[in-house]
MDAnalysis code that builds the backbone (N, CA, C; Angstrom):
import MDAnalysis as mda
import numpy as np

u = mda.Universe.empty(249, n_residues=83, atom_resindex=np.repeat(np.arange(83), 3), trajectory=True)
u.add_TopologyAttr("name", ["N", "CA", "C"] * 83)
u.add_TopologyAttr("resid", np.arange(1, 84))
u.add_TopologyAttr("resname", ["MET", "GLU", "ARG", "ASN", "GLY", "GLU", "ARG", "LEU", "LYS", "THR", "GLU", "ARG", "ALA", "LYS", "ILE", "ALA", "SER", "GLU", "TYR", "LEU", "LYS", "GLN", "LEU", "GLY", "ILE", "ARG", "ASN", "GLU", "HIS", "ILE", "ILE", "ILE", "ASP", "LYS", "LYS", "THR", "PHE", "THR", "ASP", "ALA", "MET", "VAL", "ARG", "ASN", "SER", "ASP", "GLY", "THR", "LEU", "THR", "LEU", "TYR", "GLN", "ILE", "ASP", "ILE", "GLU", "LEU", "THR", "PRO", "LEU", "CYS", "ARG", "GLY", "GLY", "CYS", "GLN", "ARG", "LEU", "CYS", "ASP", "ASP", "PRO", "ARG", "VAL", "THR", "PRO", "ARG", "SER", "LYS", "ALA", "ILE", "LEU"])
u.atoms.positions = np.array([
    [249.664, 110.610, -43.221],
    [249.960, 111.879, -43.772],
    [249.713, 111.818, -45.349],
    [249.210, 112.886, -45.873],
    [248.962, 112.917, -47.298],
    [250.315, 113.000, -48.110],
    [250.344, 112.342, -49.191],
    [251.566, 112.363, -49.970],
    [251.807, 113.602, -50.799],
    [250.666, 114.177, -51.270],
    [250.793, 115.355, -52.071],
    [249.695, 116.348, -51.687],
    [250.061, 117.109, -50.555],
    [249.123, 118.036, -49.964],
    [248.624, 119.164, -50.860],
    [249.504, 119.678, -51.701],
    [249.125, 120.763, -52.643],
    [248.113, 120.238, -53.617],
    [248.380, 119.069, -54.219],
    [247.425, 118.529, -55.216],
    [246.011, 118.265, -54.555],
    [246.077, 117.713, -53.272],
    [244.815, 117.386, -52.524],
    [244.072, 118.649, -52.273],
    [244.761, 119.706, -51.873],
    [244.008, 120.974, -51.646],
    [243.425, 121.561, -52.915],
    [244.080, 121.397, -54.005],
    [243.583, 121.919, -55.299],
    [242.343, 121.133, -55.710],
    [242.425, 119.791, -55.546],
    [241.290, 118.924, -55.863],
    [240.081, 119.222, -55.041],
    [240.273, 119.417, -53.742],
    [239.211, 119.676, -52.880],
    [238.597, 121.026, -53.093],
    [239.421, 122.022, -53.419],
    [238.962, 123.373, -53.758],
    [238.025, 123.285, -55.044],
    [238.442, 122.567, -55.965],
    [237.704, 122.424, -57.273],
    [236.326, 121.828, -56.927],
    [236.365, 120.735, -56.196],
    [235.117, 120.043, -55.923],
    [234.139, 120.925, -55.095],
    [234.688, 121.716, -54.117],
    [233.907, 122.632, -53.303],
    [233.290, 123.698, -54.184],
    [234.106, 124.255, -55.051],
    [233.664, 125.266, -56.015],
    [232.539, 124.753, -56.891],
    [232.713, 123.595, -57.476],
    [231.719, 122.995, -58.381],
    [230.381, 122.814, -57.559],
    [230.513, 122.322, -56.371],
    [229.286, 122.080, -55.574],
    [228.574, 123.388, -55.252],
    [229.277, 124.464, -54.898],
    [228.618, 125.736, -54.706],
    [227.969, 126.279, -56.003],
    [228.592, 126.066, -57.128],
    [227.916, 126.496, -58.393],
    [226.643, 125.686, -58.596],
    [226.645, 124.412, -58.235],
    [225.417, 123.565, -58.450],
    [224.335, 124.138, -57.583],
    [224.638, 124.794, -56.456],
    [223.715, 125.334, -55.497],
    [223.180, 126.688, -55.986],
    [223.767, 127.216, -57.043],
    [223.311, 128.456, -57.669],
    [224.228, 129.656, -57.300],
    [225.365, 129.421, -56.714],
    [226.216, 130.520, -56.395],
    [227.102, 130.787, -57.526],
    [227.154, 132.089, -57.948],
    [227.902, 132.498, -59.160],
    [229.405, 132.396, -58.861],
    [230.090, 132.159, -59.915],
    [231.552, 132.024, -59.803],
    [232.214, 133.250, -59.192],
    [231.708, 134.437, -59.486],
    [232.369, 135.658, -58.957],
    [232.200, 135.860, -57.464],
    [231.245, 135.043, -56.904],
    [230.978, 135.065, -55.425],
    [231.692, 133.893, -54.668],
    [232.499, 133.162, -55.363],
    [233.232, 132.105, -54.769],
    [234.694, 132.452, -54.678],
    [235.236, 132.440, -53.512],
    [236.636, 132.694, -53.244],
    [237.201, 131.477, -52.471],
    [238.236, 130.930, -53.096],
    [238.828, 129.713, -52.528],
    [240.152, 130.126, -51.948],
    [240.426, 129.884, -50.659],
    [241.705, 130.158, -50.017],
    [242.196, 128.821, -49.432],
    [243.112, 128.197, -50.160],
    [243.606, 126.844, -49.775],
    [244.625, 127.068, -48.677],
    [244.518, 126.339, -47.580],
    [245.388, 126.396, -46.458],
    [245.735, 124.991, -45.944],
    [246.800, 124.921, -45.236],
    [247.203, 123.679, -44.603],
    [247.271, 124.032, -43.074],
    [246.542, 123.287, -42.295],
    [246.562, 123.503, -40.833],
    [247.580, 122.627, -40.144],
    [248.316, 123.167, -39.332],
    [249.308, 122.420, -38.555],
    [248.591, 121.795, -37.361],
    [249.270, 120.803, -36.755],
    [248.655, 120.152, -35.545],
    [248.447, 121.193, -34.438],
    [249.427, 122.138, -34.297],
    [249.381, 123.145, -33.286],
    [248.106, 124.024, -33.521],
    [247.700, 124.217, -34.682],
    [246.530, 125.056, -34.924],
    [245.241, 124.369, -34.589],
    [245.181, 123.051, -34.555],
    [244.000, 122.317, -34.348],
    [243.944, 121.489, -33.087],
    [244.997, 121.704, -32.288],
    [245.074, 120.928, -30.974],
    [244.134, 121.482, -29.918],
    [243.342, 120.608, -29.357],
    [242.503, 120.975, -28.253],
    [243.239, 121.021, -26.921],
    [242.577, 121.591, -25.935],
    [243.257, 121.666, -24.594],
    [243.590, 120.325, -23.994],
    [242.832, 119.285, -24.321],
    [243.199, 117.973, -23.903],
    [244.176, 117.208, -24.682],
    [244.767, 117.850, -25.743],
    [245.779, 117.262, -26.523],
    [245.259, 116.589, -27.841],
    [243.905, 116.337, -27.871],
    [243.396, 115.711, -29.102],
    [243.381, 116.758, -30.219],
    [243.274, 116.210, -31.412],
    [243.213, 117.043, -32.611],
    [241.807, 117.193, -33.207],
    [241.381, 118.346, -33.517],
    [240.109, 118.566, -34.248],
    [240.466, 118.879, -35.696],
    [240.259, 117.861, -36.518],
    [240.717, 118.003, -37.925],
    [239.473, 118.148, -38.842],
    [239.539, 119.125, -39.686],
    [238.567, 119.340, -40.657],
    [239.248, 119.275, -42.047],
    [238.654, 118.563, -42.920],
    [239.300, 118.475, -44.211],
    [239.011, 119.683, -45.121],
    [237.931, 120.329, -44.823],
    [237.578, 121.516, -45.587],
    [236.764, 122.451, -44.712],
    [236.960, 123.742, -44.892],
    [236.240, 124.745, -44.040],
    [235.635, 125.710, -45.106],
    [234.236, 125.855, -45.012],
    [233.600, 126.778, -45.934],
    [232.900, 127.833, -45.124],
    [233.137, 129.082, -45.480],
    [232.489, 130.221, -44.808],
    [231.515, 130.922, -45.802],
    [230.312, 131.160, -45.353],
    [229.313, 131.738, -46.222],
    [229.048, 133.120, -45.594],
    [229.027, 134.170, -46.490],
    [228.735, 135.517, -46.010],
    [227.548, 136.087, -46.830],
    [226.758, 136.946, -46.232],
    [225.608, 137.496, -46.965],
    [226.117, 138.386, -48.128],
    [225.373, 138.294, -49.209],
    [225.676, 139.091, -50.402],
    [224.923, 140.448, -50.395],
    [223.825, 140.491, -49.648],
    [222.918, 141.636, -49.770],
    [223.127, 142.653, -48.582],
    [222.758, 143.798, -48.819],
    [222.774, 144.838, -47.763],
    [221.800, 144.451, -46.668],
    [222.177, 144.745, -45.460],
    [221.318, 144.373, -44.355],
    [221.587, 143.050, -43.630],
    [222.512, 142.242, -44.302],
    [222.926, 141.058, -43.624],
    [221.991, 139.858, -43.758],
    [222.126, 138.985, -42.821],
    [221.445, 137.679, -42.888],
    [219.929, 137.814, -42.787],
    [219.378, 138.855, -42.155],
    [217.930, 138.933, -41.997],
    [217.272, 139.133, -43.336],
    [218.011, 139.499, -44.392],
    [217.409, 139.750, -45.665],
    [217.731, 138.656, -46.669],
    [218.437, 137.642, -46.300],
    [218.893, 136.613, -47.219],
    [217.706, 135.897, -47.884],
    [216.662, 135.656, -47.135],
    [215.520, 134.928, -47.698],
    [214.862, 135.564, -48.850],
    [214.941, 136.953, -48.879],
    [214.296, 137.746, -49.968],
    [215.267, 138.092, -51.047],
    [216.460, 137.659, -51.040],
    [217.454, 138.088, -52.075],
    [217.568, 136.967, -53.160],
    [217.147, 137.336, -54.386],
    [217.167, 136.283, -55.476],
    [218.533, 135.799, -55.784],
    [219.642, 136.566, -55.399],
    [221.003, 136.082, -55.740],
    [221.419, 134.827, -54.901],
    [220.710, 134.618, -53.770],
    [221.041, 133.459, -52.917],
    [219.960, 132.434, -52.873],
    [218.893, 132.626, -53.688],
    [217.832, 131.663, -53.750],
    [218.319, 130.463, -54.499],
    [218.342, 129.272, -53.836],
    [218.818, 128.009, -54.539],
    [218.033, 127.755, -55.847],
    [218.752, 127.456, -56.853],
    [218.167, 127.221, -58.229],
    [218.500, 125.711, -58.574],
    [218.819, 124.923, -57.633],
    [219.198, 123.568, -57.877],
    [218.247, 122.586, -57.118],
    [218.051, 121.469, -57.815],
    [217.205, 120.449, -57.135],
    [217.942, 119.714, -56.116],
    [219.230, 120.065, -55.882],
    [220.074, 119.404, -54.780],
    [219.518, 119.817, -53.432],
    [218.824, 121.018, -53.375],
    [218.300, 121.502, -52.117],
    [216.792, 121.380, -52.244],
    [216.221, 120.672, -51.331],
    [214.679, 120.525, -51.416],
    [214.029, 121.433, -50.409],
])
């Protein structure tokens, strides 16, 4: 078990935010919702746990949804991190 869960969530949120900025996503389009999942929330039907340290959801910024993402300059990567 983590000793300081709140600090860990804050650190991971900061790292995730910085990474998304490196990919070219503007700060105003990044929303961080720090959560702690209980064992009951991640328990599979066989009793095992599916644990994720971080969950990131991406949503389209443009009208028309995903089919137009490729043509939207707001989501065109401007980083050499993506080849």
